[in-house]
Steps between C-alpha positions, in 0.01 A plus 500: 500500500201384700190385313141591578168359379299702248194505719279194467639403157748242629777669297821608675717792382802686630381767742683776308423527130555756225280773355584580137347840424839666550651266239240591238652840425164667563482613862854585603677591178669285233619147565681286246395147414839373612466663842141383544590139423805512729287642783234233456765228509675648805174503694419138418857388571462658845178306566234748390262258331192728484522747210225759468443654158233625258415417141554866405852539643760580233224452239489129581875439489508435875286192443755359256789570735324327790410206275864465402596509867250226580656276237859581598467490879224239518126560512486388863730790597294778339138571594376783278196704598366704205280805546250568222263788431726789398516560125825660381442457127804655323258659254331678793776520763302673776413213737134428554313245710307231314332224699273374226489125446642543151802696616574282803472175306724644229753617759512152651558343159772756434666406829478129423662551161752751627629274777463186294299311763180299498371649825574824682607470862271787599283762327412812700268789415715815477353750748133507397248724673251331729226586250686328217577200716143450619365529146571128486653475154868541602488242777299254293763525227777413747289221647458354150877512450549298816220255421646429155850449638654813353574648844593325823405790727295817450491821699459875529744786550339781700600815685178639652277372780201483265680284245666274759160437657350417161793274416481303825128438443600302188729263693804551276807279518725807513460856624770753409515819710754771593642464850802673648624704794334813357179331388378225731139591576343316205619155606436568868140594419441167326716274717209295629351450153836403350552244776149355472509462120858364504572696185855501371612851593755656265658822629612752238682832553673387823769763436250779428619556141863508610459743791579228754788365295665814643737576215392850393446831686170690535649768274511261207311603189371221285506495121192536281485123437499415873152464652625638834526847346120505480428291810663736750511879505829652621328582830369145538842358420656706778238363740572145385869568559424597860303180544791303363740669744281400795471142379872469433590627844257266674543185293855479367666340800683165529430251359335721234750695293288693246156658480432281194548192718283644777222585252498149357512358852195706594296353215619146568429523872127496425398136506212560257747580221578225249766678296656847478594623152743792509604646168860509383678683220832315509624148576663636815174642631317175422759299691499742793122477528485123472777440755378752758421222748634153560317360799458678830254780583405759241504784750659496848261437790563850638400655168190283470392604849533869413388482135171680552671797661769505229243507220299770675810719530582445134145584393513823701838605358 
């Protein structure tokens, strides 16, 4: 796997990493500890050194599993970015945002203990609003963690223009945003700012919550413990299926063999991107994601030349 720099940090990571929400058993249905650990190990064995997680995933167990992986595989092979700011207290299971200094500092200490490390590779605010971010307290808390050596890098995860703009004004080390074939406007809007600040850009949701993995039909009905049941109405899911059909027909041509590969190639073809973190639910999926490219172009020249037209057709589908 090719490496890329994490912005201006001087740190290099594999360009394809791993997102771990799907392994937590919270967003996509149950996942056993054995399967989660095997999936983590498969990703790292395939070169996926950047692992994106959160202190609340699996009630903190994910931190322990990643810490074990660091010790087993070697700390230099696992760069763990930890989101903080979502409280999933088992006594009050409904998730709630908490960006107070007390909560964030406690979450960082929990992550340090959970992973068994002296310093966290990265600490990232977990989707705050712009108002919360500009209040000052959350960012100052992360800055203190970095100043005291408890975090190497600090950043913000954001999904709206208002919050991305607020985040970039703080000069973070990392910026985490969604970016995929169905949702590209956010990054394109801030391309100049991302380039000028040299922020380490982490792309989440490159497979659009599994839509672009292309392994289920639009008629699928998700279970009650799968967030996609509430994210898409049946009508919206049919529309997304039409978009997927357009993208498959236009993109899946030699040397590309699957829409999953084309979707990852789309994200990687943007030179502003530091690392792409697709989720995986099995060791096989983790390996397939991490080995999608081995040198050569991400998308064929003919596709790159016609990409704007392809995306416009998909958006109109």
